[in-house]
N, CA, C and O atoms as a GROMACS GRO file, in nm:
protein
  328
    1MET      N    1  -0.473  -0.539  -1.621
    1MET     CA    2  -0.355  -0.526  -1.560
    1MET      C    3  -0.283  -0.628  -1.526
    1MET      O    4  -0.358  -0.705  -1.468
    2SER      N    5  -0.160  -0.679  -1.532
    2SER     CA    6  -0.100  -0.802  -1.544
    2SER      C    7  -0.122  -0.859  -1.346
    2SER      O    8  -0.151  -0.787  -1.251
    3GLU      N    9  -0.088  -1.046  -1.347
    3GLU     CA   10  -0.117  -1.037  -1.238
    3GLU      C   11   0.019  -1.086  -1.163
    3GLU      O   12   0.055  -1.141  -1.060
    4ASP      N   13   0.068  -1.032  -1.279
    4ASP     CA   14   0.234  -1.071  -1.162
    4ASP      C   15   0.274  -0.908  -1.008
    4ASP      O   16   0.340  -0.876  -0.910
    5VAL      N   17   0.171  -0.868  -1.104
    5VAL     CA   18   0.164  -0.724  -0.970
    5VAL      C   19   0.161  -0.753  -0.853
    5VAL      O   20   0.065  -0.806  -0.799
    6LYS      N   21   0.289  -0.716  -0.787
    6LYS     CA   22   0.326  -0.675  -0.605
    6LYS      C   23   0.271  -0.584  -0.544
    6LYS      O   24   0.214  -0.484  -0.588
    7MET      N   25   0.294  -0.635  -0.389
    7MET     CA   26   0.189  -0.526  -0.287
    7MET      C   27   0.294  -0.501  -0.226
    7MET      O   28   0.374  -0.588  -0.260
    8SER      N   29   0.378  -0.378  -0.100
    8SER     CA   30   0.397  -0.341  -0.064
    8SER      C   31   0.320  -0.311   0.060
    8SER      O   32   0.202  -0.275   0.059
    9VAL      N   33   0.399  -0.328   0.176
    9VAL     CA   34   0.296  -0.214   0.314
    9VAL      C   35   0.416  -0.158   0.411
    9VAL      O   36   0.523  -0.217   0.424
   10SER      N   37   0.392  -0.072   0.456
   10SER     CA   38   0.474  -0.009   0.500
   10SER      C   39   0.396  -0.073   0.649
   10SER      O   40   0.293  -0.138   0.668
   11ALA      N   41   0.534  -0.002   0.767
   11ALA     CA   42   0.462   0.014   0.881
   11ALA      C   43   0.352   0.142   0.906
   11ALA      O   44   0.347   0.242   0.835
   12PRO      N   45   0.255   0.109   1.037
   12PRO     CA   46   0.116   0.218   1.098
   12PRO      C   47   0.186   0.310   1.126
   12PRO      O   48   0.281   0.298   1.204
   13VAL      N   49   0.151   0.428   1.064
   13VAL     CA   50   0.232   0.532   1.084
   13VAL      C   51   0.107   0.657   1.131
   13VAL      O   52  -0.011   0.658   1.096
   14MET      N   53   0.186   0.768   1.228
   14MET     CA   54   0.062   0.827   1.273
   14MET      C   55   0.052   0.944   1.130
   14MET      O   56   0.154   0.948   1.061
   15LYS      N   57  -0.064   1.033   1.091
   15LYS     CA   58  -0.114   1.087   0.997
   15LYS      C   59  -0.178   1.147   1.110
   15LYS      O   60  -0.258   1.072   1.166
   16GLY      N   61  -0.159   1.317   1.183
   16GLY     CA   62  -0.219   1.351   1.254
   16GLY      C   63  -0.279   1.290   1.325
   16GLY      O   64  -0.249   1.176   1.289
   17ASN      N   65  -0.365   1.276   1.427
   17ASN     CA   66  -0.470   1.196   1.502
   17ASN      C   67  -0.469   1.035   1.442
   17ASN      O   68  -0.467   0.936   1.515
   18ASP      N   69  -0.472   1.031   1.257
   18ASP     CA   70  -0.539   0.915   1.197
   18ASP      C   71  -0.426   0.777   1.199
   18ASP      O   72  -0.335   0.817   1.126
   19LYS      N   73  -0.395   0.661   1.238
   19LYS     CA   74  -0.298   0.557   1.199
   19LYS      C   75  -0.329   0.538   1.080
   19LYS      O   76  -0.451   0.533   1.064
   20ILE      N   77  -0.214   0.511   0.907
   20ILE     CA   78  -0.211   0.548   0.842
   20ILE      C   79  -0.082   0.398   0.774
   20ILE      O   80   0.031   0.392   0.823
   21VAL      N   81  -0.120   0.319   0.687
   21VAL     CA   82  -0.047   0.249   0.644
   21VAL      C   83  -0.033   0.271   0.473
   21VAL      O   84  -0.134   0.271   0.402
   22TYR      N   85   0.128   0.293   0.406
   22TYR     CA   86   0.128   0.391   0.311
   22TYR      C   87   0.120   0.157   0.225
   22TYR      O   88   0.166   0.053   0.270
   23VAL      N   89   0.038   0.190   0.098
   23VAL     CA   90   0.089   0.125  -0.005
   23VAL      C   91   0.086   0.053  -0.068
   23VAL      O   92  -0.027   0.013  -0.094
   24VAL      N   93   0.216  -0.023  -0.144
   24VAL     CA   94   0.244   0.056  -0.304
   24VAL      C   95   0.220  -0.050  -0.381
   24VAL      O   96   0.239  -0.144  -0.304
   25PHE      N   97   0.185  -0.105  -0.503
   25PHE     CA   98   0.166  -0.207  -0.572
   25PHE      C   99   0.274  -0.171  -0.741
   25PHE      O  100   0.299  -0.061  -0.790
   26GLU      N  101   0.306  -0.281  -0.781
   26GLU     CA  102   0.432  -0.274  -0.863
   26GLU      C  103   0.377  -0.371  -0.949
   26GLU      O  104   0.301  -0.464  -0.923
   27ASP      N  105   0.445  -0.321  -1.092
   27ASP     CA  106   0.503  -0.418  -1.165
   27ASP      C  107   0.599  -0.362  -1.224
   27ASP      O  108   0.658  -0.257  -1.199
   28VAL      N  109   0.621  -0.479  -1.350
   28VAL     CA  110   0.761  -0.453  -1.443
   28VAL      C  111   0.790  -0.296  -1.445
   28VAL      O  112   0.862  -0.251  -1.355
   29ALA      N  113   0.730  -0.196  -1.559
   29ALA     CA  114   0.755  -0.057  -1.561
   29ALA      C  115   0.582   0.042  -1.482
   29ALA      O  116   0.516   0.129  -1.539
   30VAL      N  117   0.570   0.012  -1.410
   30VAL     CA  118   0.355   0.105  -1.322
   30VAL      C  119   0.375   0.048  -1.197
   30VAL      O  120   0.403  -0.069  -1.175
   31SER      N  121   0.355   0.173  -1.085
   31SER     CA  122   0.384   0.146  -0.958
   31SER      C  123   0.243   0.262  -0.940
   31SER      O  124   0.227   0.332  -1.039
   32ALA      N  125   0.155   0.282  -0.837
   32ALA     CA  126   0.105   0.331  -0.712
   32ALA      C  127   0.150   0.306  -0.640
   32ALA      O  128   0.221   0.211  -0.606
   33GLU      N  129   0.085   0.467  -0.567
   33GLU     CA  130   0.083   0.391  -0.358
   33GLU      C  131  -0.001   0.517  -0.344
   33GLU      O  132  -0.035   0.625  -0.393
   34PHE      N  133  -0.014   0.408  -0.219
   34PHE     CA  134  -0.168   0.492  -0.154
   34PHE      C  135  -0.168   0.505  -0.010
   34PHE      O  136  -0.062   0.487   0.050
   35GLU      N  137  -0.283   0.536   0.058
   35GLU     CA  138  -0.297   0.580   0.197
   35GLU      C  139  -0.347   0.473   0.184
   35GLU      O  140  -0.381   0.424   0.076
   36ALA      N  141  -0.361   0.413   0.320
   36ALA     CA  142  -0.548   0.323   0.365
   36ALA      C  143  -0.555   0.392   0.517
   36ALA      O  144  -0.470   0.413   0.603
   37PRO      N  145  -0.658   0.408   0.512
   37PRO     CA  146  -0.737   0.248   0.515
   37PRO      C  147  -0.889   0.356   0.386
   37PRO      O  148  -0.991   0.319   0.328
   38SER      N  149  -0.810   0.504   0.400
   38SER     CA  150  -0.868   0.564   0.319
   38SER      C  151  -0.901   0.536   0.163
   38SER      O  152  -0.992   0.570   0.088
   39GLY      N  153  -0.758   0.442   0.149
   39GLY     CA  154  -0.781   0.495  -0.040
   39GLY      C  155  -0.733   0.579  -0.116
   39GLY      O  156  -0.723   0.567  -0.238
   40LYS      N  157  -0.704   0.661  -0.058
   40LYS     CA  158  -0.665   0.824  -0.131
   40LYS      C  159  -0.549   0.781  -0.174
   40LYS      O  160  -0.466   0.715  -0.112
   41LEU      N  161  -0.543   0.828  -0.305
   41LEU     CA  162  -0.381   0.798  -0.392
   41LEU      C  163  -0.290   0.918  -0.381
   41LEU      O  164  -0.328   1.034  -0.396
   42VAL      N  165  -0.150   0.876  -0.351
   42VAL     CA  166  -0.064   0.919  -0.308
   42VAL      C  167   0.011   0.952  -0.455
   42VAL      O  168   0.028   1.068  -0.492
   43LYS      N  169   0.050   0.842  -0.528
   43LYS     CA  170   0.138   0.894  -0.685
   43LYS      C  171   0.066   0.764  -0.756
   43LYS      O  172   0.011   0.677  -0.688
   44ASN      N  173   0.072   0.763  -0.891
   44ASN     CA  174   0.124   0.646  -0.983
   44ASN      C  175   0.144   0.686  -1.110
   44ASN      O  176   0.079   0.761  -1.182
   45THR      N  177   0.225   0.637  -1.124
   45THR     CA  178   0.325   0.576  -1.283
   45THR      C  179   0.278   0.534  -1.358
   45THR      O  180   0.345   0.435  -1.389
   46GLY      N  181   0.147   0.548  -1.457
   46GLY     CA  182   0.153   0.407  -1.559
   46GLY      C  183   0.064   0.323  -1.560
   46GLY      O  184   0.034   0.273  -1.668
   47PHE      N  185   0.013   0.293  -1.470
   47PHE     CA  186  -0.181   0.236  -1.434
   47PHE      C  187  -0.283   0.306  -1.482
   47PHE      O  188  -0.316   0.420  -1.448
   48ALA      N  189  -0.334   0.239  -1.561
   48ALA     CA  190  -0.444   0.309  -1.615
   48ALA      C  191  -0.551   0.324  -1.523
   48ALA      O  192  -0.544   0.234  -1.439
   49GLU      N  193  -0.699   0.439  -1.491
   49GLU     CA  194  -0.755   0.483  -1.443
   49GLU      C  195  -0.836   0.358  -1.434
   49GLU      O  196  -0.942   0.391  -1.381
   50GLU      N  197  -0.836   0.258  -1.455
   50GLU     CA  198  -0.947   0.119  -1.418
   50GLU      C  199  -0.846   0.054  -1.337
   50GLU      O  200  -0.884   0.022  -1.224
   51ASP      N  201  -0.757   0.035  -1.359
   51ASP     CA  202  -0.634  -0.095  -1.272
   51ASP      C  203  -0.666   0.072  -1.135
   51ASP      O  204  -0.653   0.018  -1.025
   52ILE      N  205  -0.688   0.182  -1.117
   52ILE     CA  206  -0.621   0.242  -0.966
   52ILE      C  207  -0.726   0.208  -0.888
   52ILE      O  208  -0.710   0.178  -0.770
   53ALA      N  209  -0.890   0.207  -0.970
   53ALA     CA  210  -0.983   0.191  -0.915
   53ALA      C  211  -0.995   0.009  -0.882
   53ALA      O  212  -1.064  -0.003  -0.780
   54VAL      N  213  -0.973  -0.059  -0.908
   54VAL     CA  214  -0.948  -0.213  -0.880
   54VAL      C  215  -0.903  -0.173  -0.750
   54VAL      O  216  -0.956  -0.169  -0.639
   55LEU      N  217  -0.753  -0.135  -0.809
   55LEU     CA  218  -0.669  -0.144  -0.646
   55LEU      C  219  -0.722  -0.077  -0.538
   55LEU      O  220  -0.759  -0.163  -0.459
   56LYS      N  221  -0.742   0.021  -0.500
   56LYS     CA  222  -0.857   0.081  -0.446
   56LYS      C  223  -0.938   0.020  -0.389
   56LYS      O  224  -0.926  -0.004  -0.269
   57ASP      N  225  -1.046  -0.022  -0.465
   57ASP     CA  226  -1.147  -0.134  -0.402
   57ASP      C  227  -1.039  -0.222  -0.306
   57ASP      O  228  -1.030  -0.212  -0.184
   58TYR      N  229  -0.968  -0.302  -0.384
   58TYR     CA  230  -0.926  -0.388  -0.281
   58TYR      C  231  -0.847  -0.384  -0.199
   58TYR      O  232  -0.802  -0.485  -0.146
   59ILE      N  233  -0.799  -0.227  -0.160
   59ILE     CA  234  -0.780  -0.127  -0.011
   59ILE      C  235  -0.888  -0.102   0.094
   59ILE      O  236  -0.880  -0.087   0.216
   60LEU      N  237  -0.975  -0.101   0.023
   60LEU     CA  238  -1.049  -0.060   0.110
   60LEU      C  239  -1.170  -0.182   0.151
   60LEU      O  240  -1.245  -0.179   0.248
   61ASN      N  241  -1.159  -0.296   0.037
   61ASN     CA  242  -1.219  -0.396   0.133
   61ASN      C  243  -1.112  -0.502   0.230
   61ASN      O  244  -1.154  -0.574   0.320
   62ASN      N  245  -1.013  -0.495   0.200
   62ASN     CA  246  -0.860  -0.568   0.294
   62ASN      C  247  -0.833  -0.504   0.326
   62ASN      O  248  -0.712  -0.490   0.307
   63TRP      N  249  -0.918  -0.362   0.427
   63TRP     CA  250  -0.802  -0.306   0.501
   63TRP      C  251  -0.695  -0.351   0.633
   63TRP      O  252  -0.576  -0.340   0.663
   64GLU      N  253  -0.887  -0.438   0.717
   64GLU     CA  254  -0.814  -0.545   0.784
   64GLU      C  255  -0.651  -0.647   0.770
   64GLU      O  256  -0.561  -0.666   0.852
   65ILE      N  257  -0.667  -0.686   0.656
   65ILE     CA  258  -0.626  -0.804   0.611
   65ILE      C  259  -0.446  -0.678   0.629
   65ILE      O  260  -0.342  -0.692   0.694
   66ILE      N  261  -0.479  -0.606   0.566
   66ILE     CA  262  -0.379  -0.548   0.476
   66ILE      C  263  -0.275  -0.427   0.675
   66ILE      O  264  -0.163  -0.389   0.710
   67PHE      N  265  -0.395  -0.427   0.718
   67PHE     CA  266  -0.336  -0.334   0.904
   67PHE      C  267  -0.234  -0.450   0.932
   67PHE      O  268  -0.112  -0.435   0.930
   68ASP      N  269  -0.322  -0.604   0.968
   68ASP     CA  270  -0.273  -0.676   0.994
   68ASP      C  271  -0.096  -0.697   0.975
   68ASP      O  272   0.002  -0.694   1.050
   69MET      N  273  -0.118  -0.716   0.848
   69MET     CA  274   0.063  -0.706   0.745
   69MET      C  275   0.110  -0.612   0.780
   69MET      O  276   0.212  -0.628   0.714
   70ALA      N  277   0.133  -0.487   0.847
   70ALA     CA  278   0.176  -0.410   0.887
   70ALA      C  279   0.157  -0.318   0.994
   70ALA      O  280   0.165  -0.195   1.001
   71LYS      N  281   0.120  -0.441   1.105
   71LYS     CA  282   0.146  -0.414   1.197
   71LYS      C  283   0.274  -0.527   1.269
   71LYS      O  284   0.350  -0.520   1.366
   72GLY      N  285   0.242  -0.636   1.152
   72GLY     CA  286   0.416  -0.690   1.181
   72GLY      C  287   0.541  -0.692   1.152
   72GLY      O  288   0.629  -0.776   1.170
   73ILE      N  289   0.539  -0.526   1.078
   73ILE     CA  290   0.674  -0.509   1.029
   73ILE      C  291   0.750  -0.425   1.168
   73ILE      O  292   0.679  -0.372   1.254
   74ASP      N  293   0.886  -0.422   1.174
   74ASP     CA  294   0.968  -0.361   1.294
   74ASP      C  295   1.071  -0.280   1.159
   74ASP      O  296   1.133  -0.353   1.081
   75PRO      N  297   1.076  -0.189   1.150
   75PRO     CA  298   1.146  -0.139   1.053
   75PRO      C  299   1.265  -0.144   1.144
   75PRO      O  300   1.366  -0.178   1.083
   76MET      N  301   1.282  -0.120   1.270
   76MET     CA  302   1.389  -0.108   1.352
   76MET      C  303   1.497  -0.267   1.320
   76MET      O  304   1.620  -0.266   1.318
   77LYS      N  305   1.427  -0.365   1.304
   77LYS     CA  306   1.451  -0.472   1.275
   77LYS      C  307   1.533  -0.471   1.185
   77LYS      O  308   1.651  -0.505   1.188
   78ALA      N  309   1.421  -0.397   1.032
   78ALA     CA  310   1.437  -0.443   0.927
   78ALA      C  311   1.576  -0.316   0.923
   78ALA      O  312   1.660  -0.400   0.892
   79PHE      N  313   1.605  -0.269   0.925
   79PHE     CA  314   1.711  -0.125   0.940
   79PHE      C  315   1.852  -0.234   1.024
   79PHE      O  316   1.968  -0.218   0.986
   80LEU      N  317   1.826  -0.318   1.113
   80LEU     CA  318   1.980  -0.302   1.157
   80LEU      C  319   2.049  -0.422   1.064
   80LEU      O  320   2.159  -0.436   1.010
   81GLU      N  321   1.938  -0.496   1.073
   81GLU     CA  322   1.918  -0.630   0.924
   81GLU      C  323   2.018  -0.591   0.793
   81GLU      O  324   2.044  -0.674   0.705
   82LYS      N  325   2.063  -0.473   0.793
   82LYS     CA  326   2.060  -0.484   0.693
   82LYS      C  327   2.258  -0.442   0.650
   82LYS      O  328   2.298  -0.444   0.534
   0.00000   0.00000   0.00000
């Protein structure tokens, strides 16, 4: 896996009674989307299984940081600025 992998997070959303965040990892030709905090893989396009395991571990071990990032996202503000 390249060191140039970029991570994006969604604003927190409700799924049933749980608050989750979608986390996307992308590089030039690969991407993977996860639900956090569970680490559930939603979609993988091109990452090797070993890379998926590393990304999932990252989510599980850094959930608080990821959630803090997600809380700072204001989707309405982003929409209105375009």
